[in-house]
N, C-alpha and C positions, 0 to 999 in steps of 0.2 A: 374587771378582768374575767375572762372566760377560759375554762379548762375543758379541753376536748380529749376524749379517750376513744380511740378507734379499736375495733376488734372484729374477728371473723375471718381474718386472712388464713391462708394455709396453702397446701399443695393439692392440686387437682389436675386430673387428666383433661386434655383438650376435648372440648365438647361438653364438659361438665358445668356445674353451677356452684356459686358461692354467694353468700349474703354477708355483706359488711354492715356493721353498725357503728355509730358514733354517738356517744353520750356527752352532753354538755352540762357543765355545772359552773357555779360561781355567779352567773348572771343569766337572766332569761334570754334565750335566743329566738323566742317565738316571733319576735318582731323583725327578724333579720333573715335575709336569704342565706341559704346553706349550699355547700358545694362539695364535690369530690374532685381531687386532682390525683395524678399519679406520676411517678418518676422511676424510670428504668435506669439501670447502671449505665453511666456514660452519656445519659440524655438529660435534656432539660425537663423540668416539671411541666406537665401538660394537663389541660382541662379535660375532665371526663363528663361531669354532669352537674347541674345546679337546679335549685328549686326555690321559688319565691316564698315569702313568709307565710302565705296562706296555703301554699301548695297548688295554687291554681295554674301556675305556669312553670314549665320545666325546659331546660336546655340540655342538649347532648352533643358531645363530639360526634362527628360523622362516623368515626371508627367504632363507636359503641352503640350508635342509634339502632333501635330494633332488637338489641341484645340485652342492654342494661336498663334497669328501672330505678329511678331515685324516688324516695318517699320520705315523709317526715311525720313525726308525732309530736305536736307542740305540747301536749299535756305531759309527755315523758321527756321532752327536750332531747329528742333523738332524731338522727337522720340515717337512713339506710340506703344501701345500694345493692339491689339484686342483680347479680351478674350471671347471665345464661350464655350457653354456647361459647364458653371461654376458648380463646385462641392463644397460641404461644406468645403472640405479640402483646397480650394483656399482662404478661409477667411484669410486675413493678411493685414498688411500695405505694400504697394508696393513702392519701391524706384527706381528712375532712377539714372544712374551713367555714368560717363565719364571715359574711359580707360586712364591710365597713359602712355600707349604706343600707338603711332599712327599706328603701324603696325599689331597689333594682338588684338584679343578678347579672353577672357577666362571665365571660370566658377567660378573663385576665386575672392572673394570680395577684397582681398588684391591688386589685379591688377588694381583697379579702384580708381581714384584720387579724383574726385569730386562727391558729392552726393546731391540729392534733399531731400526735407523735408518729403516725404512720403505722400501717399494718401491711405485712408482706403477702403478696399473692404470687404464687409460682404455678405456672401451667406447664405440664409435661406432655410429651408426645406419646 
């Protein structure tokens, strides 16, 4: 079993930056892909970014590409999401997740086995 605790959310003005972090415990996640998803009120959960177990490959949603950066620290069992140039549309609860497959990452939520509790990001005008 893996426990994930996300932090770093908050209120920020459009154009600003935030850095989310997610700490894993209970079992090593260094051999699994990690990802961030988000869910806005009334909308389905959507993929944001993912990173392979070595950090050598990353995936981004088109809506955040060139603005967000995902990274991981396997020694600390953490995954982070640096969010720059935030837009109103980025307002959502952000969730970290651990892949159910150690070999791949994907954009589909069904491929992730463990989930954090979410941290709220609110972007104001």
